[in-house]
C-alpha positions as CSV (number, residue, x, y, z in Angstrom):
1,M,-4.0,14.2,28.1
2,D,-5.3,17.6,28.8
3,D,-9.0,18.9,28.3
4,T,-8.3,20.3,24.7
5,L,-7.0,17.2,23.6
6,H,-9.9,15.3,25.2
7,A,-12.3,17.4,23.8
8,A,-10.8,17.2,20.1
9,L,-10.8,13.5,20.3
10,G,-14.3,13.4,21.8
11,R,-15.5,15.2,18.7
12,A,-13.6,12.9,16.7
13,W,-15.8,10.0,17.9
14,L,-18.8,11.4,16.8
15,D,-17.3,12.8,13.4
16,D,-18.2,11.0,10.1
17,I,-15.9,12.9,7.9
18,G,-13.9,9.8,7.1
19,W,-17.0,7.4,6.4
20,N,-18.4,10.2,4.2
21,L,-15.2,10.3,2.0
22,L,-15.1,6.5,2.0
23,T,-18.8,6.3,0.8
24,D,-17.8,8.8,-1.9
25,L,-14.7,7.1,-2.7
26,T,-16.2,3.5,-3.2
27,A,-19.2,5.1,-5.4
28,I,-16.8,6.0,-8.1
29,D,-16.5,3.4,-10.8
30,G,-12.8,2.6,-10.6
31,R,-9.8,4.3,-9.1
32,M,-7.1,2.8,-11.3
33,G,-4.0,4.7,-11.5
34,G,-4.2,7.3,-14.4
35,S,-7.9,6.8,-15.0
36,D,-10.8,9.4,-15.0
37,G,-12.1,8.0,-11.9
38,E,-8.8,8.2,-10.0
39,R,-8.9,12.1,-10.9
40,R,-12.2,12.5,-9.4
41,A,-11.2,10.6,-6.5
42,A,-8.2,13.0,-6.2
43,D,-10.8,15.9,-6.3
44,R,-13.0,14.5,-3.6
45,V,-10.2,13.8,-1.4
46,A,-9.1,17.4,-1.8
47,D,-12.5,18.8,-0.8
48,A,-12.4,16.5,2.2
49,L,-8.9,17.8,3.3
50,R,-10.0,21.5,3.0
51,A,-13.1,20.9,5.0
52,A,-10.7,19.0,7.8
53,G,-8.9,22.4,8.0
54,V,-5.6,21.6,5.9
55,D,-4.0,24.5,4.5
56,D,-2.8,25.0,0.9
57,V,-4.4,21.9,-0.5
58,R,-3.7,21.4,-4.0
59,L,-3.2,18.6,-6.7
60,Q,0.2,18.0,-8.1
61,P,0.0,16.0,-11.5
62,F,2.5,13.6,-12.7
63,E,3.2,11.3,-15.7
64,T,2.7,7.8,-15.2
65,N,1.9,4.4,-17.4
66,R,-1.9,3.6,-17.4
67,W,-2.6,-0.3,-17.8
68,T,-6.2,-1.0,-19.2
69,R,-7.6,-4.3,-18.8
70,G,-8.9,-6.4,-21.4
71,S,-10.4,-9.7,-21.6
72,A,-8.3,-12.7,-20.4
73,T,-9.0,-16.5,-20.9
74,L,-7.5,-19.6,-19.2
75,D,-8.4,-22.6,-21.4
76,L,-7.6,-26.1,-20.3
77,L,-6.3,-28.1,-23.4
78,A,-5.5,-31.5,-21.6
79,P,-6.4,-33.8,-20.1
80,D,-9.8,-32.4,-20.2
81,D,-11.3,-29.4,-22.6
82,R,-12.7,-26.4,-20.3
83,S,-12.4,-23.1,-19.4
84,F,-11.9,-21.0,-16.2
85,E,-12.8,-17.6,-15.2
86,A,-9.4,-15.4,-15.0
87,L,-8.3,-11.9,-14.6
88,A,-5.2,-10.2,-16.0
89,L,-2.8,-9.0,-13.6
90,P,-1.9,-5.2,-14.0
91,Y,1.2,-4.7,-16.3
92,C,0.7,-8.1,-18.1
93,P,1.4,-7.5,-21.6
94,A,-1.0,-8.5,-24.5
95,G,-0.2,-12.2,-25.7
96,E,-1.1,-15.7,-25.7
97,V,0.8,-18.9,-24.6
98,E,0.3,-22.7,-24.6
99,A,2.2,-24.6,-22.1
100,D,2.1,-27.4,-19.5
101,L,0.9,-26.6,-16.1
102,V,3.3,-26.9,-13.0
103,D,2.2,-26.0,-9.4
104,V,4.9,-24.3,-7.5
105,G,2.9,-24.4,-4.2
106,H,3.1,-20.9,-2.6
107,G,5.5,-19.6,-5.0
108,T,8.5,-19.2,-2.6
109,P,11.9,-19.3,-4.1
110,S,12.8,-22.8,-2.8
111,E,9.3,-24.1,-4.2
112,V,10.2,-22.5,-7.6
113,D,13.7,-24.0,-7.4
114,D,12.4,-27.5,-6.8
115,C,10.3,-27.4,-9.8
116,D,11.1,-27.4,-13.6
117,V,9.3,-24.3,-14.6
118,A,11.1,-23.6,-18.0
119,G,8.6,-23.2,-20.7
120,K,5.7,-23.8,-18.5
121,V,3.0,-21.9,-16.7
122,A,3.5,-21.6,-13.0
123,V,0.7,-21.8,-10.5
124,A,1.1,-20.1,-7.2
125,S,-1.0,-19.3,-4.0
126,T,-1.6,-15.8,-2.9
127,T,-0.4,-16.9,0.7
128,T,2.8,-18.1,2.0
129,P,3.4,-20.5,4.8
130,E,3.3,-19.5,8.6
131,G,6.7,-19.5,10.1
132,G,8.4,-17.0,7.4
133,R,7.7,-13.6,6.1
134,F,5.0,-13.2,3.5
135,V,6.2,-13.3,0.0
136,H,4.8,-10.5,-2.1
137,R,3.1,-11.3,-5.6
138,M,5.8,-9.4,-7.6
139,E,8.4,-11.8,-6.2
140,K,6.9,-15.0,-6.9
141,F,6.2,-13.8,-10.5
142,G,9.7,-12.7,-10.8
143,H,11.1,-15.9,-9.4
144,A,9.1,-18.1,-11.8
145,V,10.0,-15.9,-15.0
146,E,13.7,-15.8,-13.9
147,A,13.3,-19.5,-14.0
148,G,11.9,-19.8,-17.3
149,A,8.3,-19.7,-16.9
150,V,6.4,-18.5,-19.8
151,G,3.1,-17.6,-17.8
152,F,1.8,-17.2,-14.4
153,V,-1.3,-18.1,-12.6
154,F,-2.0,-16.2,-9.1
155,V,-4.5,-18.4,-7.0
156,N,-6.4,-16.7,-4.2
157,H,-6.4,-18.7,-1.0
158,V,-9.6,-16.9,-0.2
159,P,-12.8,-18.9,-1.0
160,G,-15.7,-17.4,-3.0
161,Q,-15.0,-17.5,-6.7
162,L,-12.9,-14.3,-6.3
163,P,-10.1,-14.2,-8.8
164,P,-7.3,-11.8,-7.5
165,T,-5.7,-9.0,-9.1
166,G,-2.3,-7.0,-8.3
167,A,0.6,-5.6,-10.3
168,L,3.4,-7.6,-11.7
169,R,5.9,-4.5,-11.8
170,F,6.0,-1.3,-10.8
171,D,4.8,1.3,-13.5
172,E,6.3,-0.8,-16.4
173,E,4.9,-3.7,-18.7
174,A,6.0,-7.2,-17.6
175,D,7.6,-9.8,-19.8
176,A,5.2,-12.7,-19.2
177,V,1.5,-13.1,-19.2
178,A,-0.1,-13.5,-15.7
179,V,-3.8,-13.9,-14.5
180,G,-5.5,-14.4,-11.0
181,V,-7.8,-17.0,-10.5
182,S,-10.1,-18.1,-7.5
183,K,-9.3,-20.6,-4.9
184,E,-11.8,-23.1,-6.4
185,T,-10.3,-22.9,-9.9
186,G,-6.9,-23.2,-8.4
187,A,-7.8,-26.6,-6.9
188,W,-8.7,-28.0,-10.3
189,L,-5.5,-26.3,-11.7
190,T,-3.4,-28.4,-9.1
191,E,-5.0,-31.2,-9.9
192,Y,-4.5,-30.9,-13.2
193,A,-0.7,-30.1,-12.9
194,E,-0.2,-33.2,-11.3
195,R,-1.9,-35.2,-14.4
196,G,0.1,-33.3,-17.1
197,G,-2.3,-30.5,-17.7
198,R,-1.8,-28.1,-20.4
199,V,-3.6,-24.7,-21.0
200,R,-3.8,-21.9,-23.3
201,L,-3.5,-18.2,-21.6
202,S,-4.8,-15.3,-23.7
203,V,-4.6,-11.7,-22.5
204,D,-6.0,-8.5,-23.8
205,A,-4.5,-5.4,-22.3
206,R,-2.6,-2.3,-23.1
207,T,-0.2,0.1,-21.5
208,D,-0.4,4.1,-22.4
209,P,1.1,7.1,-21.3
210,A,-1.2,8.9,-18.8
211,E,-1.3,11.4,-16.1
212,S,-2.0,10.8,-12.2
213,Q,-1.9,13.5,-9.2
214,N,-1.1,13.6,-5.3
215,V,-3.3,15.9,-3.2
216,V,-0.9,17.6,-0.8
217,G,-1.5,20.2,1.9
218,R,0.0,21.3,5.2
219,L,-0.8,21.6,9.0
220,G,1.0,24.5,10.6
221,G,3.0,23.7,13.9
222,G,3.5,25.9,16.9
223,P,3.3,29.7,17.5
224,G,5.5,31.4,14.8
225,R,5.7,28.8,12.6
226,T,5.0,29.6,8.8
227,H,4.0,27.3,5.9
228,G,2.8,27.4,2.6
229,G,3.8,26.0,-1.0
230,D,7.0,23.9,-1.1
231,E,9.3,26.2,0.5
232,H,8.7,26.8,4.5
233,D,10.4,27.9,7.3
234,R,12.0,25.2,9.6
235,T,12.6,25.6,13.4
236,D,15.9,26.3,14.3
237,G,15.5,26.3,18.2
238,T,14.8,29.8,18.6
239,D,11.0,29.1,19.3
240,G,11.9,26.8,22.2
241,S,11.9,23.8,20.0
242,D,14.7,21.5,19.4
243,V,13.2,19.4,16.7
244,D,13.8,19.6,13.0
245,G,12.3,18.8,9.7
246,D,8.5,18.3,8.8
247,L,6.4,15.1,9.3
248,L,4.7,13.6,6.2
249,L,1.1,11.9,6.9
250,V,0.4,10.1,3.7
251,A,-2.1,7.5,2.3
252,H,-2.9,6.1,-1.1
253,Y,-6.3,6.9,-2.5
254,D,-6.1,4.8,-5.8
255,A,-7.4,1.3,-5.9
256,H,-7.7,-1.7,-8.2
257,D,-10.3,-1.7,-11.0
258,V,-12.2,-4.8,-9.9
259,G,-13.9,-3.7,-6.9
260,E,-14.9,-0.4,-4.7
261,G,-11.3,-0.4,-3.1
262,A,-12.9,0.1,0.4
263,L,-10.4,-1.8,2.5
264,D,-7.4,-1.1,0.2
265,N,-7.0,1.8,0.6
266,G,-10.3,3.9,1.0
267,C,-9.8,3.1,4.9
268,G,-6.6,4.3,5.0
269,V,-7.2,7.6,3.2
270,A,-10.4,8.2,5.2
271,V,-8.5,7.8,8.2
272,V,-5.9,10.5,7.4
273,V,-8.4,13.0,6.7
274,A,-10.2,12.2,9.8
275,A,-6.7,12.6,11.7
276,A,-6.1,15.6,9.9
277,R,-9.3,17.2,11.2
278,I,-8.0,16.6,14.7
279,L,-4.7,17.9,14.1
280,A,-6.0,21.0,12.6
281,E,-7.8,21.6,15.8
282,L,-4.6,20.9,17.7
283,S,-2.1,22.7,15.4
284,P,-0.7,25.2,18.1
285,R,0.5,22.0,20.0
286,L,2.6,20.7,17.1
287,D,6.1,21.5,17.2
288,R,6.5,20.8,13.5
289,D,4.7,21.1,10.2
290,V,2.9,18.4,9.1
291,R,2.7,17.8,5.6
292,V,-0.6,15.9,4.3
293,A,-0.8,13.8,1.3
294,A,-3.1,11.5,-0.6
295,V,-1.1,9.8,-3.5
296,G,-2.1,8.3,-6.6
297,C,-0.9,5.2,-8.5
298,E,0.3,3.1,-5.3
299,E,-1.3,0.1,-6.6
300,T,0.6,0.3,-9.9
301,G,4.2,1.2,-8.8
302,L,4.0,3.5,-5.8
303,V,4.4,6.1,-8.4
304,G,2.8,8.7,-6.6
305,S,5.0,8.4,-3.4
306,E,8.1,8.4,-5.7
307,R,7.3,11.5,-7.3
308,L,6.3,12.9,-3.8
309,A,9.8,11.7,-2.5
310,S,11.9,13.1,-5.5
311,A,10.4,16.5,-5.0
312,V,11.5,16.7,-1.3
313,D,15.0,16.9,0.4
314,R,15.2,14.0,2.7
315,D,16.6,16.4,5.3
316,D,13.4,18.4,5.3
317,L,11.4,15.3,6.7
318,A,11.8,14.0,10.2
319,A,9.7,11.2,9.6
320,V,6.8,9.5,7.4
321,V,3.4,8.2,8.8
322,N,2.0,5.8,6.1
323,V,-1.5,4.7,6.6
324,D,-2.0,1.7,4.5
325,G,-4.4,-1.0,6.1
326,A,-5.5,1.0,9.0
327,G,-9.1,1.3,9.7
328,R,-9.8,-2.0,8.0
329,F,-9.9,-4.3,11.3
330,R,-10.3,-3.8,14.9
331,D,-6.4,-3.9,16.1
332,L,-3.9,-1.7,14.7
333,V,-0.5,-2.7,13.7
334,A,2.4,-0.4,13.8
335,M,5.1,-1.2,11.2
336,T,8.2,0.5,12.2
337,H,10.6,-0.6,9.5
338,T,13.6,-0.9,11.5
339,S,13.3,2.6,13.1
340,E,13.6,2.2,17.0
341,A,12.0,6.1,17.3
342,T,9.1,5.1,15.5
343,A,8.7,1.9,17.4
344,D,9.1,3.8,20.8
345,V,6.3,6.2,19.8
346,A,3.9,3.6,18.8
347,E,4.6,1.7,22.4
348,T,4.1,5.0,24.1
349,V,0.6,5.7,22.5
350,A,-0.3,2.1,23.1
351,D,0.7,2.5,26.9
352,E,-1.1,5.8,27.1
353,T,-4.4,4.8,25.4
354,G,-4.6,1.1,26.4
355,R,-5.0,-0.1,23.1
356,P,-3.7,-3.1,21.9
357,I,-1.2,-1.9,19.2
358,R,1.1,-4.5,17.7
359,V,4.5,-3.4,16.9
360,V,6.5,-4.9,14.0
361,S,9.9,-3.9,13.2
362,E,10.7,-6.0,9.9
363,P,10.9,-3.6,6.8
364,H,9.3,-4.3,3.3
365,P,9.2,-2.3,0.0
366,F,5.6,-2.7,-0.9
367,S,4.1,0.5,0.2
368,D,4.4,4.2,0.3
369,Q,7.0,4.3,3.0
370,W,9.5,2.7,0.7
371,P,10.7,5.7,-1.2
372,F,11.6,7.6,1.9
373,V,12.8,4.5,4.1
374,R,15.3,3.5,1.6
375,E,16.9,7.0,1.6
376,G,17.0,6.8,5.7
377,V,13.8,8.6,6.7
378,P,12.2,7.1,9.6
379,A,8.6,5.7,9.1
380,L,5.6,4.3,10.7
381,Q,3.2,2.3,8.6
382,L,-0.3,1.7,10.2
383,H,-1.9,-1.3,9.3
384,S,-4.7,-3.6,11.0
385,D,-4.9,-7.1,11.8
386,S,-7.7,-9.4,10.8
387,G,-6.1,-12.4,12.4
388,E,-5.6,-14.1,9.1
389,R,-2.5,-14.1,6.6
390,G,-2.7,-12.6,3.4
391,R,-4.7,-9.8,1.8
392,G,-8.1,-11.1,2.6
393,W,-10.9,-9.4,0.5
394,A,-8.3,-6.6,-0.8
395,H,-7.7,-7.1,-4.6
396,T,-10.9,-8.6,-5.4
397,S,-14.4,-7.6,-6.3
398,A,-15.3,-8.2,-2.6
399,D,-13.3,-5.1,-1.7
400,T,-16.7,-3.3,-0.6
401,R,-18.0,-0.7,1.7
402,E,-20.2,-2.9,3.6
403,K,-17.0,-4.8,5.1
404,V,-15.9,-1.4,7.1
405,D,-16.9,-0.7,10.4
406,R,-17.1,3.1,11.0
407,R,-15.9,2.8,14.5
408,N,-12.7,1.6,13.4
409,L,-12.1,4.5,11.1
410,R,-12.9,6.9,14.1
411,E,-10.6,5.0,16.4
412,H,-7.6,4.6,14.0
413,A,-7.9,8.3,13.2
414,M,-7.6,9.3,16.8
415,L,-4.7,7.0,17.3
416,T,-3.1,8.3,14.0
417,A,-3.3,12.1,15.4
418,L,-2.1,10.8,18.7
419,F,1.0,9.2,16.8
420,V,1.6,12.2,15.0
421,L,1.3,14.7,18.0
422,E,3.9,12.2,19.7
423,L,6.5,12.2,16.8
424,A,6.0,15.9,16.4
425,G,7.6,16.7,19.7
426,R,10.7,14.2,19.4
427,D,14.3,14.2,17.7
428,V,13.7,11.3,15.5
429,A,17.1,9.4,14.7
430,R,17.6,8.7,10.8
431,L,18.0,5.2,9.7
432,D,21.4,4.0,9.2
433,R,21.9,2.8,5.9
434,D,24.2,-0.5,6.5
435,D,21.7,-1.5,9.4
436,L,18.7,-0.9,6.7
437,V,20.2,-3.0,4.2
438,A,21.2,-5.6,6.6
439,A,17.7,-5.8,8.1
440,F,16.0,-6.5,4.5
441,R,19.0,-9.1,3.9
442,D,18.2,-10.8,7.5
443,A,14.4,-10.9,6.4
444,D,15.5,-12.6,3.3
445,F,14.2,-9.9,0.8
446,E,17.2,-9.6,-1.2
447,R,16.4,-12.3,-3.7
448,G,12.9,-11.5,-3.9
449,M,13.6,-7.8,-4.3
450,R,15.9,-8.4,-7.2
451,A,13.8,-10.5,-8.9
452,A,11.1,-8.0,-8.8
453,D,13.6,-5.4,-9.9
454,L,13.5,-3.6,-6.7
455,W,16.8,-3.9,-5.0
456,P,18.5,-0.3,-4.9
457,D,21.6,-0.3,-7.2
458,D,23.3,1.5,-4.4
459,W,22.7,-1.2,-1.8
């Protein structure tokens, strides 16, 4: 690293632009996709990106479905008579069912297969057993409904009377009622299921057409490069560079309506803004333009990133850096989604900085890299590791700012900027479609993705 880079990183270590943005976002009363709060958050992110030195910052609106939470009740009818606190899960329809309880453990396909769930309410944990991949909530719900369940109860594995939330489908209403309950409530429901328990599950909710927005901007790379709007000049080698296509640095700024959304993903968008300030200082060193985006409606179906991907020719993008989960905890995780090139970038930065960055190659479809990865664009998703399995405080009312260490925001912003700088100078190979499909199948994703209606038709 030369003196210019050292100076930029040194200033970043004292910079609170990320923390200040996180503070303002978490003070907004709800950033649910399509809401007024999400729009206020978009305006605040746009201001922060401009202050960071990002050019041509603007909002790009798009249509979406806004789900609005109403009341939810979970009443035990037998063998006792009692009620439990419950939260409707996004895109749950309004409705009511009465049915027997059935405990499906972690809700993995094999566990659902081993139970008779037809006409019953399935009770599943938010976590999955060690030794295998993490099975997403949408997969568990999809498996249970596919097997005939008429209701679904998602049980938090984190104690503290914290019912979890999380979408059942991507941007469309689901076909069965579903709620989240606390770990403590789940212990009762598991016991009641063994004793022939029967429940009434009632949900009041609505889904309406709405508008959300992405926040987009650009950082220019290298002498003689031009940028602005959606049309731009790309290098053809005449400026001494042999790289082609832009980089995309992205994070989602929306959050669920039950908490502050500090960890998921206030930290991520704060890291992107702080990294953008570093990159703006170093823009003459960039061999590519860097598109910077804060997308809406991730929690309700990757709607913002889907819109972003649909407006970009994949050949115009060299790679995507998705910051979803970075900044939360001390140790960074670089998820490479089968790309050997982005894995090498992560390992190079880890070696040069001496930071303990864990590289994970296995792909998944549950964050904003997915619309790009499935089209062959290499990706690097930056996450962080608490040492525990599952979401932790995220998707609960306990996802609050005081759990964030601003030192993690600063350090992960510095590392994110270094990833982008390293990627900018490389010719990054596209993902091979057959290899990508094989990786998803090898990781046992196909059945779950089909149950969640996520498996691409052309795969």
